[in-house]
C-alpha atoms as one frame of an Amber mdcrd trajectory, in Angstrom:
protein
  23.762  -8.143   4.820  23.244 -11.223   6.735  24.693  -9.969  10.099  22.256
  -7.052   9.774  19.288  -9.323  10.006  20.424 -11.483  12.094  21.163  -8.552
  14.383  17.445  -7.143  13.626  16.191 -10.535  14.660  17.676 -10.169  18.095
  16.343  -7.106  18.899  12.700  -7.329  17.203  12.352 -11.125  18.958  13.009
  -9.891  22.833   9.718 -10.360  25.107   9.161  -6.615  25.336   8.309  -5.732
  22.460   7.024  -9.185  20.796   3.479  -8.455  21.801   1.983  -9.895  17.997
   3.290 -13.384  18.494   4.015 -16.258  15.636   0.709 -18.171  16.848  -1.361
 -14.521  16.258   0.350 -14.709  12.734  -0.846 -18.138  12.115  -4.296 -17.403
  13.730  -4.706 -15.029  11.547  -3.680 -16.609   8.271  -6.300 -19.503   9.272
  -8.703 -16.473   9.224  -7.841 -14.929   6.180  -7.839 -18.424   4.118 -11.502
 -19.093   5.312 -12.699 -15.446   4.343 -10.710 -15.851   1.198 -12.756 -18.758
   0.397 -16.185 -17.052   1.076 -15.343 -13.756  -0.770 -14.696 -16.135  -3.844
 -17.727 -17.795  -3.368 -18.809 -14.051  -4.100 -16.876 -13.067  -6.875 -18.588
 -16.354  -8.334 -21.804 -15.303  -7.805 -21.258 -11.585  -9.213 -19.483 -13.495
 -12.245 -22.611 -15.514 -12.723 -24.595 -12.385 -14.026 -23.689 -11.961 -17.872
 -23.494  -8.286 -17.620 -20.497  -8.484 -15.277 -18.058  -9.738 -17.752 -15.241
  -6.298 -17.096 -15.463  -6.984 -13.376 -12.300  -8.529 -12.042 -11.652  -7.900
  -8.514 -13.111  -7.195  -5.343 -13.167  -3.644  -4.041 -15.772  -3.113  -1.206
 -19.170  -3.457   0.173 -21.323  -0.512  -0.247 -23.401   1.441   2.057 -26.456
  -1.251   1.338 -23.721  -4.371   2.422 -23.492  -5.103  -1.623 -20.431  -6.924
  -2.643 -18.572  -4.037  -4.902 -16.138  -5.238  -7.918 -14.336  -3.394 -10.307
 -12.896  -3.547 -13.589  -9.012  -3.808 -14.474  -8.681  -0.307 -14.827 -10.090
   0.335 -11.632  -6.826   1.529  -9.240  -8.086  -1.088  -6.472  -7.756  -4.095
  -9.134  -4.517  -5.590  -8.441  -5.080  -5.696  -4.246  -7.133  -9.328  -4.188
  -4.679 -10.983  -7.066  -1.840  -9.913  -4.302  -3.952 -11.415  -1.612  -3.873
 -14.813  -3.137  -0.251 -14.613  -4.085   0.455 -13.639   0.153  -1.909 -16.543
   0.680   0.426 -19.129  -1.370   3.657 -17.499   0.043   2.732 -18.322   3.341
   1.296 -21.428   3.007   2.765 -22.704   0.197  -0.408 -24.344  -1.385  -0.235
 -24.472  -4.612  -4.531 -23.908  -4.970  -3.828 -20.335  -3.677  -1.059 -19.863
  -6.744  -3.221 -21.299  -9.464  -5.972 -18.750  -7.841  -3.482 -15.967  -7.741
  -2.463 -16.738 -11.668  -6.030 -16.438 -12.471  -6.856 -13.449 -10.848  -3.534
 -11.821 -11.978  -4.103 -12.607 -15.325  -7.367 -10.282 -15.906  -4.768  -7.451
 -14.881  -2.024  -7.808 -17.150  -4.148  -5.785 -19.461  -3.313  -2.784 -17.961
   0.217  -2.806 -18.580  -0.459  -0.471 -21.653  -3.001   1.654 -19.873  -1.144
   5.067 -20.127  -3.908   7.088 -18.726  -3.515   6.318 -14.702  -0.168   6.295
 -12.725  -1.708   3.614 -10.800   0.833   1.456 -12.758   1.936  -0.022  -9.372
  -1.072  -0.782  -7.317  -2.350  -2.259 -10.011   0.328  -4.310 -11.936   3.071
  -4.790  -9.272   0.831  -5.920  -6.643  -0.059  -8.497  -8.910   1.642  -9.609
 -11.270   5.073  -8.244  -9.359   4.326 -10.634  -6.430   3.374 -13.118  -8.823
   7.171 -12.736 -10.520   8.628 -12.579  -6.912   7.418 -15.878  -5.762   7.190
 -18.133  -9.250  10.176 -15.930 -11.168   7.742 -16.645 -14.441   9.267 -14.847
 -17.387   5.809 -14.152 -18.697   5.321 -11.961 -15.242   8.972 -10.443 -16.028
   7.943  -9.044 -19.620   4.691  -7.587 -18.420   6.412  -5.876 -15.219   8.610
  -4.117 -17.927   6.024  -3.230 -20.526   4.062  -1.770 -17.337   6.861   0.178
 -16.273   7.829   1.701 -19.941   3.930   2.499 -20.112   4.104   4.256 -16.226
   7.693   6.184 -17.212   5.426   8.176 -20.442   3.908   9.967 -17.429   7.212
  11.460 -16.369   8.012  15.219 -16.545  11.428  15.934 -16.614  11.208  19.398
 -16.205   8.814  18.897 -13.230  10.430  15.741 -12.215   7.899  13.684 -11.190
   5.144  11.550 -12.614   1.700  13.128 -13.284  -0.992  11.405 -11.558  -4.355
  12.181 -13.125  -5.574  13.825 -16.518  -8.446  15.581 -17.449  -8.859  17.526
 -14.395  -9.389  21.143 -15.015  -8.487  22.531 -12.148  -5.162  21.153 -12.232
  -2.744  21.218 -14.912  -0.486  18.635 -13.755  -1.328  16.967 -10.222   0.471
  14.927  -8.239  -0.518  13.077  -5.517   1.224  11.413  -2.353  -0.363   8.095
  -3.425   2.011   8.165  -6.747   4.858   7.147  -4.275   3.891   3.577  -3.738
   4.098   3.206  -7.718   7.939   3.588  -7.754   8.426   0.417  -6.762   7.374
  -0.835 -10.163  10.186   1.199 -11.585  12.841   0.180  -9.354  11.839  -3.438
 -10.032  12.114  -2.785 -13.688  15.664  -1.366 -14.018  16.742  -4.464 -11.542
  14.988  -6.574 -14.361  16.729  -5.028 -17.481  19.622  -3.164 -16.302  18.243
  -0.392 -17.850  18.720   2.533 -15.297  16.275   5.210 -16.831  13.324   3.441
 -14.446  15.389   3.929 -11.515  16.463   7.729 -12.554  12.531   8.475 -13.008
  12.027   6.697  -9.836  14.742   8.702  -7.832  13.734  12.238  -9.347   9.971
  11.726  -8.512  10.790  10.434  -4.983  13.041  14.164  -4.483  10.736  16.317
  -6.146   8.078  15.021  -3.784  10.219  15.276  -0.692  10.737  18.861  -1.542
   7.549  19.910  -2.473   4.962  17.562  -0.531   6.009  17.931   3.116   5.758
  20.516   5.773   8.284  21.582   8.021   6.593  19.122  10.672   6.874  16.238
   7.950   3.174  15.774   7.641   2.078  16.149   3.645   0.084  17.902   1.551
  -1.990  15.336  -0.678  -2.184  17.020  -3.762   0.691  19.316  -5.665  -0.282
  21.057  -9.222   3.107  21.867 -11.027   3.174  24.267 -14.063   4.550  21.626
 -16.713   6.264  23.921 -18.602   8.282  25.340 -15.668   8.083  23.237 -13.239
   6.680  25.573 -10.600   4.550  24.538  -7.931   0.739  26.193  -8.823  -1.285
  25.101  -5.672  -0.773  22.622  -2.476  -4.180  20.783  -1.939  -6.391  18.047
  -0.695  -8.705  15.868  -2.727  -9.343  13.159  -0.223  -8.742  14.895   3.121
 -10.277  17.468   5.293  -8.858  20.691   4.149  -5.717  21.807   1.887  -3.686
  22.320   5.324  -4.895  19.080   7.128  -3.221  15.909   6.998  -5.127  13.027
   5.776  -4.170   9.835   7.470  -3.734   7.631   4.520  -1.780  10.048   2.605
   0.635  10.001   5.755   1.095   6.415   5.797   1.885   6.450   1.784   4.328
   8.746   2.571   5.365   6.254   5.125   5.723   3.423   3.030   6.944   4.631
   0.025  10.167   6.270   1.660  10.650   3.827   3.461  10.614   1.572   0.548
  13.041   4.270  -1.831  15.808   3.625   1.209  15.551   0.036   0.383  16.217
   0.400  -3.095  18.718   3.384  -3.512  20.404   3.157   0.196  20.320   7.231
  -0.029  19.919   8.184   3.488  18.157  10.930   3.417  15.266   8.708   2.234
  15.781   6.835   5.576  15.693  10.123   7.665  12.413  11.137   5.823  10.702
   7.787   6.520  11.842   8.155  10.079  10.612  12.040  10.156   7.217  10.555
   9.011   7.096   8.351  11.860   7.609  11.100  14.297   4.672  13.169  12.628
   2.044  10.228  13.010   3.141   8.558  16.414   3.589  12.009  18.074   0.454
  12.992  16.873  -1.616  14.653  19.576  -4.812  13.064  17.615  -3.769   9.881
  17.280  -5.816   7.565  19.354  -4.318   5.383  21.932  -4.738   2.144  19.828
  -2.306   3.597  16.876  -5.939   3.398  14.678  -5.878   6.649  13.162  -9.072
   8.730  12.223  -9.037   9.364   8.778  -7.707  12.786   9.086  -5.476  13.901
  11.851  -6.883  17.615  11.644 -10.925  17.242  11.461 -12.332  19.538  13.735
 -15.102  16.974  14.749 -12.338  14.221  16.470 -13.414  12.532  17.764 -16.854
  11.748  16.509 -15.270  11.072  13.188 -14.386   7.677  10.871 -11.045   5.613
  11.388  -8.874   4.591   8.641  -7.871   0.816   8.954  -6.001   1.104   6.033
  -4.250   3.631   7.064  -3.029   2.259   9.987  -2.193  -1.318   7.981  -0.012
   0.323   5.327   1.898   2.085   8.186   2.299  -1.163   9.826   3.493  -2.829
   6.701   5.845  -0.039   6.659   7.216   0.182  10.034   8.202  -3.631  10.030
  10.447  -2.803   6.755  11.609  -0.036   8.669  12.407  -1.227  11.611  15.254
  -3.372   9.541  17.003  -0.122   8.783  16.683   2.392  11.395  18.383   2.907
  14.763  14.596   3.036  16.317  14.133  -0.741  15.339  12.501  -1.643  18.645
   9.870   1.429  18.343   8.935   0.562  15.313   8.383  -2.668  15.848   6.975
  -2.547  18.869   4.150  -0.086  17.070   3.971  -2.392  14.182   3.151  -5.251
  16.588   0.659  -3.284  18.094  -1.322  -2.113  15.083  -1.403  -5.389  13.762
  -2.385  -6.959  17.219  -5.271  -4.160  17.547  -6.572  -4.546  13.855  -6.889
  -8.366  14.807  -8.691  -8.154  17.911 -10.424  -4.987  17.354 -11.497  -4.258
  13.959 -11.441  -7.538  12.466 -15.043  -8.322  10.511 -16.638 -11.228  12.188
 -15.655 -14.539  11.449 -17.806 -15.859   8.115 -19.197 -12.074   7.604 -18.478
  -9.301   5.399 -18.790 -11.172   2.272 -15.034 -12.135   3.111 -13.326  -9.241
   3.756 -10.930  -9.240   6.567 -10.804  -5.829   8.599 -13.718  -3.021   9.083
 -13.661   0.623   9.661 -11.747   2.038   6.844 -12.279   5.125   5.022 -11.804
   5.639   1.172 -12.703   9.063   0.449 -14.905  10.865   2.770 -15.745  14.058
   1.093 -16.881  12.426  -1.651 -19.186  10.281   0.792 -17.553   7.324  -0.835
 -16.618   4.197   1.430 -16.711   5.583   4.753 -16.779   2.719   7.485 -16.431
   0.275   5.502 -14.109  -2.844   4.697 -11.877  -1.899   1.604  -9.558  -4.284
  -0.181  -6.427  -2.220   0.220  -6.564  -2.510   3.893  -6.876  -6.502   3.549
  -3.690  -6.183   1.395  -1.268  -4.572   3.627  -2.404  -6.624   6.603  -1.946
  -9.184   5.181   1.878  -7.851   3.787   2.367  -6.926   7.490   1.636 -10.407
   8.863   4.269 -12.062   6.573   6.623  -9.452   7.002   5.917  -9.985  10.848
   6.577 -13.646   9.780   9.501 -13.181   8.222  11.481 -11.059  10.546  10.265
 -13.759  13.913  12.106 -16.237  11.594  15.084 -14.065  11.807  14.848 -13.398
   7.514  15.229 -10.458   5.239  11.527  -8.567   5.885  10.489  -9.010   2.272
  11.669 -11.710  -0.325  13.333 -10.220  -3.284  15.709 -12.091  -5.277
């Protein structure tokens, strides 16, 4: 493993591809620290209202510029604690660690919330990062409990984890986003030695690889299954332009998810899947030259439609990791550099503005008219994760610190 990472270090730091430097990483983390301090003041302002006791994490700014916070049950609740852990990881400043612990504590109750598939987004991004950086035994137990809860949503006939409950239009919906929740299950097997979690994650990844992707490796958003037979009933979208379109963030979730699955399993089918998804994204004629995608690759109104910075940030973080596994290392690293450089120079908020968010121009749920051309917390999270991964590669270290 050490030889592999050393070779990656040599390849990835050639001058021709090193368009985003260590100096850029430093500058952008300083910016992130200042913005996050501003966001903490906004949080304190909201929390001063007695009626806001259930609100625990920032999510976005609404159309009127109002600061929006969410309860722990919201799928976005774990991203801000995760950002605080990233700031601690980068700076080693224990002030950030204490803040991360404080905000992470608010999410832990979700470990027994079995009516959602978003356990990874909520718990792994908060508690999981906390455990990775502190090895706190309490965090370990929360991760395991969360994985047990998530496992109850697995249907062995379908071979997947159910995404949503109480949706009359579907019987057993599975969304591509769910790939990101598998990391929690892989971690639970690592912590317990119980392969049950690992097997569920692999089954879900295999089922998604079989049914979620078209011949060109673009992804459907929602696959609805018959829970009794496992038969595919419908292939649809919920947040994209149309059932047969390629919703930008969905493509990024797939890229990230199969890269992570390869890391955890060393199954070359997952590596090939990630490479094929990357090929679809970066050879798409509707991808802008700056590599920040429109919200859906098939919206017929392109170019007069919103971008989705969150999709770009997710993809960049995935590409840095994928570059350490693939023969296309230089290309993936170069593309990640270009995305992060572009985000840093053209899509950042004005310093001291936007109530502490980092990036502008994400699109949450365009068909619902929600969070369009807005700062959104998960874009900031994956942006910081990408910066950390860039730094580790610059230093010749493994792209992610898993001990």
